[in-house]
N, C-alpha and C positions, 0 to 999 in steps of 0.2 A: 504494500500500500504506500503510495507516494503522496507527499505534501508539496504543493506549489504555492508561490506567492503571487504569480502573475498569470493572467490569461494568455499572455504572449509567449510563454515559455514553449520553446520548440519541442521539448520532451513531452509536455502535456498534449500539444497538438498531435504528435505522433501517436501517443497512447489512445486518444479519442478516435483518431482515424483507424487505428487497428481494432477498434471494437470494445474499448474499455467503458466501464460504467462508473460514474463518480459524482462528486458534489462540487458545484462551483457557484459563484455569485452571478446571477443573471441581471437583467435590467430592473428586476423587481425584488425577488426574494432569492435565497439560496435554493438552487434546484438540483435534483437528482437527474442526471443527464446521460445520454449516450447518442451516438451517431444514428440518425433516423434510417439510413439505408442499410444498416447492419442488423438483419433480422434476429440473429442470436443475441445481440446486445439488447435489443428492444425486449425480447422475451425475458431476458435476465432482469432488466429494470422493472418490468411489470411484476415479476416474481418477487424481487426484493421488497417492493412496496405493497405487494399483494393487491394490486389494482385490478379492478374489473371494468373500469371505464377508462377511456384513452386519456393520455397526457396531452400536452400542447407541443406543437412544432414551432421552433424558432428558426429563422433563416436570415441570411444576409440580404436576400433580394427576392423579388417576384420570380425571377428566372430559376432560382434554386427550388422554389416551391413547385414550379411547373415540372422541372426535371425530376423531382421526387415522385410526381404522379398526379398532382392536383390539376384539375382542368383550368387551362389558361383563362377561359371566359369568367370563371368564378373568382379567380385570384385578381384578374385585372379590374373586375367590378368593384373591388374594395381596396385597391392599392392606395387610394387617396387618404386612407386612415393611417398609413405608415410613413416613416418609422415612428413608433410610439409603443406605450405599454398597453396596447389594445389588441386583444386576441379575438379573431373573427371565426366563428364556426362555419366551415364550408363542407359541402357534400363531397364524398369521394367513393371510388368504386371498390370492387372485390380485390383488385390487385394490391390494395393497401390494407387488407384485412388484418395483417400482423400488427399494424399500427392502430387501426380504429376499433379493433375487438368486436366487430359485428355491428357497430353503431352507424357505419357508412357516413361518418362525418368526423372532421378533426378541427380543433381550435388551432389557428395558426397566427403568427405575428412576425413582424420585422422590427426588432428592438431598436430604440434610439439610444445607443450606448456604444461609443467608439471602440473600446477594447473588445467588447463582446462581438461587435460587427466584424472586427479583424479576425477573431477566432473562427467565426462562422464562415468567413470567406475561405479560410484554410480547411475547415473540416467538412463543410456542407451542413445541411440542416441538422439540428439536434432535437431529439425528443426530450422534453423536460416535464417534471412534475415537482411540486414543492418538496423540500427536504425534510420530510417528517413521515412517520408511520401514519397510515390512515386513522383519522380521529384524534391525533395529537396536534399540538400547535406547531407551525413551521419553525425550523431552526433559525435563530438570528445570528449565530456565530458558528464557526467551524467546530468549536468545542462541543456545542449542542448537537450539531450534525453527527459528530463522532459518537456521542452517547447513543444516538438513535441507530446508527448504521455500522459503527465499528469497522471490522475487517471485511464486511460484506461487500464493500465497494473497492475499486482499484485506486482511486485518488481523491484528494481533497484540494481545493484551491481556497486559500484564506483571503477573503475580501473584507475582513474587518467585521464590525458589528452593524448589521442591517436592521436593527430595531427601528420601528416606525415606518419602514418601507411597506407599501401595500402590494398585494398581488395584482396581476394584470386584470383589467376590466374585460369581461367576456361578453360578446354580443353575437346575435344571430339575426340575419335579415330575412324576414318573411313577408312576401308580397310587397316589397319596397318599404316595409316598416321595420324599424330597428327594435329588436327585443333584447333588453339587457338581462343576461343570464347571471352575471355576477358583477356587483359594483366593485371597483378597485381603484387603481392608480390614476385612471383618467375618467373624466365625466363627458358624456355625450349629450348634446342638447337635442331638442325636438327636430331640428333641421339636419341631424346627423353629423354635426360638427363637434370636434373635440374642443372642450372649453377649459380643460385643466391638464 
């Protein structure tokens, strides 16, 4: 199990690219993450957290989301919301079943965070979920994350204390109306504009 100080560490990038699962600071909270294209890593992440509903995909660009397998028309329709801490639930097909766990949809976002953006450029999209066992509160520090996950993950990245950070806001668009599924780091007004 490795400990890193920076998201830009080349050894970290190599480890993630090779299919490692670990904890790092995202644009919102500490996340349990792995490379979204590596099916064995995705299965392991879901097993570690005992998840039965899908995590969130974070990517550096719309192009990365399309390359992953999301339909360009859906991604392009919401790209004006990004980069931000806003996750949008988009439909996806059976080829991404290992990610969507039978829900045929995934929450996706392009973070507004320079260091994380650079990491995503290098690794490709990451599957992420908050760094806590289901039902517990999210870890605010690497020490808290280690208490939750110990040696079950391959690496930790220490991004300091993230207390006070909010999770991403999650929305879904239904018949041109925005449905807020989870209030979080950004606020959406009735015109569909980010106001915070």
